C-alpha positions as CSV (number, residue, x, y, z in Angstrom):
1,M,2.4,1.5,-19.4
2,T,2.1,4.3,-21.9
3,T,4.7,7.0,-22.8
4,P,5.4,9.0,-19.7
5,R,4.5,12.7,-19.4
6,P,7.3,15.2,-19.0
7,K,8.4,15.2,-15.4
8,R,8.0,18.3,-13.3
9,P,11.2,19.4,-11.6
10,I,11.9,18.5,-8.0
11,E,14.1,21.6,-7.4
12,L,11.2,24.1,-7.2
13,W,8.0,23.4,-5.3
14,D,5.4,26.1,-4.8
15,Q,8.2,28.8,-5.2
16,E,10.4,27.0,-2.7
17,K,13.9,25.9,-3.9
18,I,15.1,22.5,-2.6
19,A,18.8,22.2,-3.3
20,P,20.8,18.9,-3.6
21,G,21.7,17.5,-0.2
22,E,18.8,19.4,1.5
23,S,15.7,18.2,3.4
24,R,12.6,20.3,3.6
25,D,9.2,20.0,5.2
26,I,6.5,21.7,3.0
27,E,2.8,22.1,3.0
28,L,0.9,21.3,-0.2
29,K,-2.3,23.3,-0.4
30,M,-5.2,21.1,-1.4
31,G,-8.3,23.2,-1.3
32,E,-10.7,25.1,1.0
33,S,-13.0,23.9,3.7
34,Y,-16.6,24.9,4.2
35,S,-15.4,27.9,6.3
36,G,-13.2,29.0,3.4
37,M,-10.0,28.0,5.3
38,T,-7.2,26.5,3.3
39,H,-6.4,22.8,4.1
40,S,-3.0,21.3,3.3
41,I,-1.1,18.1,3.6
42,P,2.4,17.9,5.1
43,I,5.2,16.6,2.9
44,H,8.9,15.8,3.6
45,V,11.2,16.2,0.6
46,R,14.8,14.9,0.8
47,R,17.4,15.3,-2.0
48,G,20.7,13.5,-2.4
49,H,23.8,15.2,-3.5
50,E,24.0,13.2,-6.8
51,P,21.4,12.9,-9.6
52,G,19.2,9.8,-9.4
53,P,15.6,8.6,-9.4
54,T,12.8,10.4,-7.6
55,V,10.6,8.2,-5.5
56,F,7.3,9.0,-3.6
57,V,6.1,7.0,-0.6
58,T,2.4,7.8,0.3
59,A,0.2,6.6,3.1
60,A,-3.4,7.1,4.2
61,V,-4.9,7.6,0.7
62,H,-7.7,5.9,2.6
63,G,-7.8,8.1,5.7
64,N,-8.2,5.4,8.3
65,E,-5.3,3.2,7.1
66,L,-2.5,4.3,9.5
67,N,0.2,1.6,9.4
68,G,1.8,3.5,6.5
69,T,1.5,6.8,8.4
70,G,3.5,5.3,11.3
71,T,6.0,3.9,8.8
72,I,6.6,7.3,7.1
73,R,7.0,9.1,10.4
74,N,9.7,6.6,11.3
75,L,11.4,7.0,7.9
76,I,11.6,10.8,8.3
77,R,13.4,10.4,11.6
78,D,15.5,7.4,10.5
79,P,19.3,8.3,10.4
80,Q,19.9,5.5,8.0
81,I,18.0,7.3,5.3
82,Q,20.9,9.3,4.1
83,L,20.3,9.9,0.4
84,R,23.3,9.5,-1.8
85,K,21.4,9.9,-5.1
86,G,18.0,11.0,-6.2
87,S,15.1,12.4,-4.3
88,L,12.6,11.1,-1.8
89,I,9.1,12.5,-1.3
90,L,7.4,11.2,1.9
91,I,3.7,11.9,2.6
92,P,2.3,10.4,5.8
93,V,-1.3,11.4,5.2
94,V,-2.6,12.0,1.7
95,N,-6.4,12.0,2.5
96,I,-6.1,14.6,5.3
97,L,-9.9,15.2,5.3
98,G,-10.7,11.5,5.8
99,F,-7.9,11.2,8.4
100,D,-9.4,14.1,10.4
101,R,-12.8,12.3,10.4
102,H,-11.4,8.8,11.1
103,S,-12.9,7.8,7.8
104,R,-11.7,5.9,4.7
105,Y,-13.6,8.4,2.5
106,L,-13.7,12.1,1.7
107,P,-16.5,14.3,3.0
108,D,-18.2,14.0,-0.3
109,R,-18.4,10.2,0.4
110,R,-16.1,9.3,-2.5
111,D,-13.1,7.0,-2.4
112,L,-10.0,9.0,-3.2
113,N,-8.3,5.9,-4.5
114,R,-10.9,5.5,-7.3
115,C,-10.5,9.1,-8.5
116,F,-7.0,9.3,-10.0
117,P,-5.7,11.0,-12.1
118,G,-8.4,13.4,-11.2
119,S,-9.6,16.5,-13.0
120,R,-9.5,20.3,-12.3
121,G,-13.2,20.8,-12.9
122,G,-14.6,17.7,-11.3
123,S,-15.9,16.7,-7.8
124,M,-14.0,17.5,-4.6
125,A,-12.4,14.0,-4.8
126,K,-11.4,14.5,-8.5
127,R,-9.9,17.9,-7.8
128,L,-7.9,16.6,-4.8
129,A,-6.7,13.6,-6.9
130,Q,-5.6,15.9,-9.7
131,R,-3.6,18.0,-7.3
132,I,-1.8,15.0,-5.8
133,F,-1.2,13.5,-9.2
134,D,0.2,16.7,-10.7
135,E,2.3,17.7,-7.7
136,I,3.6,14.2,-6.7
137,V,3.3,11.5,-9.3
138,N,4.3,13.8,-12.2
139,R,7.6,14.6,-10.4
140,C,8.5,10.9,-9.8
141,D,10.2,7.9,-11.4
142,Y,8.8,5.3,-8.9
143,G,6.1,5.1,-6.3
144,I,5.3,3.1,-3.2
145,D,1.8,3.4,-1.8
146,L,1.1,2.0,1.7
147,H,-2.2,0.5,2.7
148,T,-4.0,-1.8,5.2
149,A,-6.9,-4.1,4.9
150,A,-10.4,-2.6,4.8
151,I,-12.5,-2.1,7.9
152,R,-13.0,-5.2,10.1
153,R,-10.3,-7.1,8.2
154,T,-6.6,-7.7,8.5
155,N,-4.0,-8.6,5.8
156,F,-0.7,-10.4,5.9
157,P,1.9,-7.9,4.6
158,V,2.3,-8.3,0.8
159,V,3.2,-6.2,-2.2
160,C,0.4,-5.7,-4.8
161,A,1.8,-5.0,-8.2
162,D,1.3,-5.4,-12.0
163,T,4.1,-7.8,-12.4
164,S,3.4,-8.1,-16.2
165,H,5.5,-4.9,-16.5
166,P,9.2,-5.5,-16.0
167,D,9.9,-2.2,-14.1
168,V,7.0,-2.8,-11.8
169,K,8.0,-6.4,-11.2
170,D,11.6,-5.4,-10.4
171,L,10.4,-2.8,-7.9
172,A,8.0,-5.3,-6.3
173,L,10.7,-8.0,-6.0
174,A,13.2,-5.5,-4.6
175,I,10.9,-4.6,-1.7
176,G,11.4,-8.2,-0.6
177,T,8.1,-9.4,0.9
178,K,7.6,-13.1,0.9
179,Y,4.4,-12.8,-1.2
180,I,3.5,-10.5,-4.1
181,S,-0.1,-10.3,-5.3
182,R,-0.3,-9.8,-9.0
183,G,-2.8,-7.3,-10.5
184,K,-3.2,-3.9,-12.0
185,G,-5.5,-2.6,-9.3
186,P,-9.0,-1.0,-9.9
187,H,-9.5,1.8,-12.3
188,G,-8.8,5.2,-10.6
189,A,-6.4,3.7,-8.1
190,L,-3.2,5.7,-7.5
191,R,-0.9,2.8,-8.4
192,R,-2.7,1.8,-11.6
193,E,-2.9,5.4,-12.9
194,A,0.7,6.2,-11.9
195,C,1.9,3.1,-13.9
196,A,-0.2,4.3,-16.8
197,V,1.8,7.5,-17.1
198,G,5.2,5.8,-16.8
199,C,5.8,5.9,-13.0
200,P,6.1,2.3,-11.9
201,T,4.2,2.1,-8.6
202,V,3.4,-0.7,-6.2
203,I,1.4,-1.1,-3.0
204,I,2.7,-2.6,0.3
205,E,-0.4,-3.6,2.2
206,G,-0.7,-5.1,5.7
207,G,-2.5,-5.0,9.0
208,E,-5.7,-3.3,10.1
209,T,-7.4,0.1,9.9
210,W,-7.0,2.7,12.8
211,K,-3.9,1.0,14.1
212,V,-0.1,1.4,13.9
213,Q,1.1,-2.2,14.3
214,F,4.8,-2.7,15.2
215,N,5.3,-5.9,13.2
216,V,3.6,-4.5,10.1
217,V,5.4,-1.2,10.3
218,K,8.8,-3.1,10.4
219,V,7.9,-5.0,7.2
220,F,7.0,-1.7,5.5
221,E,10.2,0.0,6.7
222,R,12.4,-2.9,5.6
223,G,10.7,-3.0,2.2
224,I,11.3,0.7,1.6
225,H,14.9,0.5,2.7
226,N,15.3,-2.5,0.3
227,A,13.8,-0.5,-2.6
228,L,16.0,2.5,-2.0
229,I,19.1,0.3,-1.9
230,H,18.0,-1.4,-5.1
231,L,17.6,1.9,-6.8
232,G,21.1,3.0,-5.7
233,M,19.7,5.9,-3.6
234,I,21.1,4.8,-0.2
235,D,23.9,2.6,0.9
236,G,23.4,-0.7,2.8
237,E,22.6,-4.3,2.4
238,A,19.1,-5.4,1.5
239,S,17.2,-8.0,3.6
240,Y,15.4,-10.6,1.5
241,H,13.6,-14.0,1.9
242,D,15.4,-16.9,0.3
243,S,12.4,-17.2,-2.1
244,Q,9.5,-14.9,-3.1
245,T,6.1,-16.1,-4.4
246,I,4.0,-14.2,-6.9
247,I,0.3,-15.0,-6.3
248,M,-1.6,-15.1,-9.5
249,K,-5.1,-15.9,-8.2
250,S,-6.9,-15.5,-4.9
251,R,-10.4,-16.0,-3.5
252,W,-12.4,-15.3,-0.4
253,V,-14.0,-18.2,1.5
254,R,-17.5,-17.0,2.6
255,A,-19.7,-18.1,5.4
256,E,-22.5,-20.6,4.6
257,R,-24.4,-19.8,7.8
258,G,-24.6,-17.3,10.6
259,G,-22.9,-17.7,13.9
260,F,-19.8,-17.3,16.1
261,L,-16.4,-18.0,14.6
262,E,-13.5,-20.1,15.8
263,F,-10.5,-19.6,13.6
264,H,-8.0,-22.4,12.9
265,V,-5.5,-20.3,10.8
266,S,-3.9,-16.9,11.0
267,P,-2.7,-14.5,8.3
268,G,0.5,-15.8,6.6
269,D,-0.2,-19.5,7.3
270,T,0.0,-21.9,4.5
271,V,-2.8,-24.5,4.2
272,T,-3.5,-27.6,2.1
273,V,-6.7,-28.9,0.4
274,G,-9.1,-30.0,3.1
275,Q,-7.5,-28.2,6.0
276,K,-9.8,-26.6,8.5
277,L,-10.0,-22.8,8.3
278,V,-12.8,-21.8,10.6
279,T,-15.7,-23.4,12.6
280,I,-19.1,-21.6,12.7
281,A,-21.5,-22.4,15.5
282,N,-24.4,-20.8,17.3
283,L,-24.0,-18.8,20.5
284,L,-24.3,-22.0,22.6
285,G,-21.5,-23.7,20.7
286,R,-23.8,-26.1,18.9
287,E,-24.7,-26.9,15.3
288,E,-21.1,-26.6,14.1
289,L,-20.2,-26.0,10.5
290,I,-16.5,-26.4,9.5
291,L,-15.2,-24.5,6.5
292,T,-12.1,-26.1,4.8
293,S,-9.7,-25.0,2.1
294,T,-10.4,-26.1,-1.5
295,M,-6.8,-25.4,-2.5
296,D,-3.2,-25.3,-1.4
297,A,-2.9,-21.7,-0.4
298,V,-1.5,-18.9,1.8
299,V,-3.8,-17.0,4.1
300,L,-3.6,-13.4,2.7
301,G,-6.2,-11.9,4.9
302,M,-9.1,-12.6,7.3
303,T,-12.1,-10.9,8.9
304,T,-11.4,-9.6,12.4
305,L,-15.1,-9.9,13.5
306,P,-15.8,-12.9,15.8
307,A,-19.3,-13.5,14.2
308,T,-20.7,-13.7,10.7
309,T,-23.8,-14.0,8.6
310,P,-24.2,-16.1,5.4
311,G,-22.2,-14.7,2.5
312,E,-19.7,-12.7,4.5
313,A,-16.1,-13.0,3.5
314,I,-14.1,-14.8,6.2
315,V,-10.7,-16.0,4.9
316,H,-8.8,-14.7,1.8
317,L,-6.7,-17.4,0.2
318,G,-3.9,-17.0,-2.3
319,D,-3.7,-20.0,-4.6
320,L,-0.3,-21.6,-4.4
321,N,-1.0,-24.1,-7.2
322,T,-0.9,-21.3,-9.8
323,A,1.7,-19.2,-8.1
324,V,5.2,-18.6,-9.3
325,T,8.1,-18.9,-6.8
326,L,11.4,-17.3,-7.5
327,E,14.5,-18.4,-5.6
328,R,17.1,-15.7,-4.7
329,K,20.7,-16.3,-5.6
330,R,23.1,-16.0,-2.7
331,S,26.1,-13.8,-3.4
């Protein structure tokens, strides 16, 4: 992470004053539609009475990934989120144009999460990314970005974080998921570029597109509560696993033939070398091919399609042989 830019103040936002102890719903203007109408994204800003860190929580940077949207809507209405210190910026839908079209992408067919930090004179995606980066990231000390798996896949809830940086690692561990996937993320991703300007940011990822899944949302909510407690922003007792594992390497198991799938594992399962993962057979149930694990691993994600063709990704395995497990001390 490089030297951070000077932070923008939280007190004033588009000429609106947000005082300590106040909560405010605001509309952040993002640009204009083909008809010339202004389009905006809704934001909830909450300030504690005492000084402290400013944290953003974003969802639907990919417009069809809605578990985070459901999570943030719950957080806004959660009576336990009584900020004692600092400020919280909650954005249930970042990519409002993709959301309106039930699409991962923007109308210009670009992936917003490959366009940060953006530019004022670039494409639609670059301009929107620049606006979000300037108005959100540059006001914050920490960030949590909520995602799901890509289309036709599902993920076990994990934190994705660049754990080579101490502040990012601390935030990732504080969220409290059982597994953390190590990595910086792709160039242009919100979390990578936020970290690059001195705002430690992680992803919590889980579930499927186009859904708000109760069990996934509960993991997201608990993780955000844990992070706010860790940062001293709210009171309460964090909820953690006895141990947390940082996954250093992962790989997708791919189909070697086409056919119908019979799964033998689920997201979150641990498997050993040689254990059956999936059976592929033709539509009559004949000519079976069994795919097995080549490592001791945790199932991080899977396809949700019941059929496949050669080369398609089926099961995402996190290598436990190279992983680092940290035991939590009981107080």
